[in-house]
N, C-alpha and C positions, 0 to 999 in steps of 0.2 A: 504494500500500500504506500502510496506517495502522498505526502502532506505538503501543502504550501501555506505557511502561517505568516500573516502580517504581524510584525512585532509592535509592541506598545511600550514607550518609555525607554528605548534603547537606541544606540547609534545605528545598529543594524536595522534594516527595514523589512527584511523577509528571510524566513528560514525554510529551506527545502529539505524535507526529511523522507527517507525511504526506509520502511520497516517491513521485514518479512518474517513471519512466524514468531513475532514478539522480539526480534533481534534487529537492532539498528544496522542498516547496510550502508547508508550514505547520509551525510549532513553537509549542507552548503548554506552559509550565511551570506546574504547580500548586504553590503555595507558593513560598517563597524571596524574594529581593530583587526585587520587582516591576519597578522601573525598569530595572535591569541585565538582567534576563531578557527583558524586552520588547526591549531593544536587541540582545541576542544573537539573538533570534528574527528580528528585522528584518534583521540583517546576514547570517544564513545562508540566508534565503529566496532561492531562485534559484541557490544554489551546488550543485555536485555533492556527493554524499555523500563522495567521496574527498577533495575540497578541504576540507570541514568537518573531517573526521577529521585530515587532515594539519596543519591550523592549530590545532585546539583540544584534541586528545588529549594527556593528561598534565598539563594545567593543574591547579594545586593551589589550594585556598582556605585561606589562613592556614596553620596547621599540619596541616590535614587532608590525607590522601593523594589526595584527589579534589576535584572541583568540579562545579558545574552544567554547564559546557561539557564537561568530561571525561565526565560521565554521559550527556550527549547523544551523545557519540561511542560509548559503550558501547551505547546504544540503536540507533544506526546500524549497528553491527557485527552486530546481529541480522539485518540484511538479507542478510548474507553466508552465513548458515546455511541 
């Protein structure tokens, strides 16, 4: 399943996620801090959706109430619906 998630409150504007059998296959962030987001994408590849959410949900960026990793979790929660 492929998800295109429009972020809110972050420098990145869109997250493209591909999940197969509950495992993250690919993640691409559009906009944001390129090096950091490439790192996050590489680290979560091959992880289960549940593991990604348990590790990254709630992370904040500076004084913002969210972050790119937190927005990734919001995108992954869409799979639960």
